[in-house]
N, C-alpha and C positions, 0 to 999 in steps of 0.2 A: 836431382834431377838427371836421370840416367841417359844414356844413348837409347835409341830405337833398336829393339830386340829383333832383329831379323829374321832369325829362325822361329821365333814366336809371331811375327807377321805372317810368314809364310804357312805356318801350321795352322794359324786362325784363318787365313785366307782361303786355304784349301779346303777346310771345313765350311766355311762360308759358301764357298763355290759348290760345294756338296749340295748345300741347300737350295742355292740359285738354280743348279741344275734340276735338282729333283721338281722343283716348282715349274720351270719350264718343260720338262718332259711331260709332266701333266697337263698345263695349261695350253702350252702351245702344240705339242706332239700329240696329244690326245683328245683334249675338249675343242681346240681350232684348228685341228688338223683339216678338215674337209673344207673350211674356209680358207686355210691358205693354200690347200690345193686348187680351188675354184679361182682365187686370186692369181696364182701363177699361171693358170691354164688361160686367164682372160689376156695375159702377157704373152701368151705364146712360149711359155716356159715349162720345163718338166716339174713336177711337184719336188718339194724341199725334201733333200736326202742325202746320203754319203757324206760327202765331203763339207756339204753347207752344214749338216748337223753336228759334225766334228769341229768345225770352225767355231760354232755355237757354244759348244761344250768347253772349250780352251778359252773363250772369252768370258763364260761364267766363272772359270777358275781365276782368269785375270782381274775380273772384277772384284770376286772375294779377295783376293790379295790386297787391291787397292783399297777395299772397305777396312781391312785390317790396318794397313798403312795409316790411311786418314785417322782410324781410331787412335794408333800409336802417336801420330802427330800433334792431334788436338788434345791429347789426353792431359799433358801438362797444365793446358790453360784452362781446361774444363773440369778435369777430375776424372778419376777411375770410376768407371760404373755403366750402368745400363743407358741412363739419358745420354753419355756420351757416345756410346756404342750405336744407339739409334739414330742421332744426330749424323754420325760417320756413315750409316746406311742410307739415311735421307739424302745426304750430300750426294751420293752417288747415283741414286735413283734418279734425283733432278739432272744430273748431267746426262746420264745415259738414257734413261726412261722419258722423262718429260721433255728435255731440249731434244732429244733423238725424234719423238714423235713430233714436237713442232716443227722440226727442220724437213719432216716427211709430209707435214700438210700441205704446202704450196704446191707439191710435185703431184698430187692428187692420183698416186699411182696405185695404193692400197684403199681397201674400203675404210673410213673412218672408224666404224663399229669393231672391226677387227684389231685395228691398231690402238684404240682405246681400251678395249677389253685386255690387250696384252700388257699394257702400261698400267692399267689398274691393277691387274694380277700381281705385277712385278712389286708394286709397293709394299704391301707386307714382306714379301719376301727378303726384300731389301733389309727391312727392319730386322726380321728374324736374322738374317745373314750377319749384319752389324752386330746383333747381340750374341751370335756364336762365337764371331771374330773377337769381340771385346772380352767375352768369358774366358778365352783361350789365352788371350795376350798377358804377359806378364814382363815388367822391365827389370825386374830385380836379378833375372839370371845374366841379362846383357852387363849389368855393373860388375858382376862377379867374373866374367870371362874376360873383362879389361884390365 
């Protein structure tokens, strides 16, 4: 069992982040854009844009890197392959998506349908992101480098 190949974690994580950003662009930025605008207007806030979008883009790349790291960390116990990659994606979706949703519910700030739609759409994105990260991750290069 070699050490975690951080170069491959970052590579796989950035690729996974591209997947997450693409899905967020379509779902949040196109399909749900009007609903988000109305939700922000009801809070007397401007529509989501500029620096907020930049922060979401950065977060998606960080989430992708985290999925790749989770994959590398659980791979020795669960074995390399798609089921482990899907597990890594689902773990992060649970923490970021599901728990994030549950944390927002008691506040009652945003419409439930809007939150549920976003979290539901994110589920397959995190699975695909996990598969991409797992596909790109290799441990053998880390062993040769040390």
